[in-house]
N, C-alpha and C positions, 0 to 999 in steps of 0.2 A: 504496499499499501505504498509507504514512504519513497517506493522508488518511484512508481508511477506519479505521485505529488511532483516529484523533483523534475521528471519528464515534463511533465504539465507546465510548470513554471518555468522551467528553460525555455519551452516553446513560446510560451507567451511574450517570457522577456525578448526572445527574437524576434518576433514578430512585430512587436511596438516599438521596436528599436527605430527604425524609419523613420516613424509618427515622430518620436521624441525628437528624432537629429532635425526633421522636417521645422518642429515646433520651436526649437530652440536657437533655431539658426545656422547650425552646426555647419552645415553645406554652403553657406554664403561667400566664406572666405575661399573656396576651390572656384566657386563663380566668378569672384571678382578677378582671379589669378588667371581665368581664360580669358574672360573678356578684355583684360590689358593687352594678354599675348596675341588675339585676335588684332587688335586695334595697333599695337605695333606692327605687325606684319602687311597690314594692308593701308600702310600710308602712302599716299599719291600727291606727288609733286604737282603744284597749281600750275605748271606748263604742259605737265603732261597729260592737263584735260580737256576734251575736244573743243572746241569755239563754241559748238550749240548750248554745253551744260554749263550754266551759271556758276560762278566760284561764288567763295562765301561772302565778297567784300560787295558782289553785285544783289547778293540777297538781305544783306542787313542795311541795305541803303534805305534815309528816312523820305526820301521821294516818294511822289505816287507812282504806282505802276506803271501806268496808262503813258508817264512820261519816259520811264525806261524802256518800252516797249517801243517805241520811236527809232531805237538804233540811233543814240546820242551818240556824241564822241565823248572821249575821257576828258578833254576840256571842257565841254560842255557840261559833263555830269559834274566835275569840280566846281563850275561858275555855278549851277543850278542847286547845287548842296549849300555853297556858301550864301546864297541869296534866301535858301531856306532857312536857315540858322540866324541869318540876320534878322529876318523878319520874325520867326517860330523862336523867339526865346525861352528858355526853360521854364521861365514862368507863365508864360502863353499855353505852353505845350502840358502844362500843369491842370492849369485852368480849364483846359479843354478836357483833358482824359477824367477830372474830378465830375464835370458835368456830362461825359458821356457815363460816367459809374452810374450817376442818377437817374440820367435817362435811362438806361438799362434794366436799373430796378423796378421803374414804371410800365403799366400796361398799354400796349402799342393803340393806338386810336382814343385813349383817353384824353381827356380835354386836359391835364396837367403834362402829358407826354406831350400833345402837340404845342401846349404852351413852351414849355421847357425848350422843347426842337426849334422853336421859333425864336427863342431868345437865344440860343446859340448860336444860330443862323445870323442874326443881327450883330452879335458881339463877334464874332470871328469874321464877318464879310471884309471890313477893310482889311482884313490882314492878308486875305485870299487874293483881294483887289490888288493889291502891292506885288503879293508874288507872281499873278499874270502878267502884271507890267515889267516886273523884271525878267518874264521867260521870254516876252515877246522881244528883248533886247538881245536874248541869248540864241533862240532858237533859228533856226534857218525860215522861208517863208514857207517851203513844204512841210516843213516839223510843224509849224502853228499852224497849218491847213489840218492836220490829223489830230492835232491836240486839242485845238480850239473849235473842232466840228459839235455842234450840237448832236444829240444822239436821240437817234429816231424814237417814238412814243408806242 
């Protein structure tokens, strides 16, 4: 009887061991090591990327996607980013972010939502107008036609 109990106890211990290991994150260290090894093996140099694949600097631009899709040169992009940073200071961006957070908390098409959206548009309208003026100085006429074309509804 004692022998059967010992076997049963050992089987239960071995069967529950994987669950305890997972619960206690015992296998986490191995996963971290494997991920770092894989990352170090798959490092790709930026010049090895094909021209159609955007690199990290393009993805992290603060400019509108529509502007980046025009095929602007690096010099134009630098000028556009400088104009954007000049007009949209960190204070203005923080205000816009805060107001957009409030907007997300409201129910769409409610009176408060529409009033706040109108307030946001009115508050930042002069900044967007300034940015459009600067863009007109930077972009070529063909790029201006593409960027400032009105969307068909």
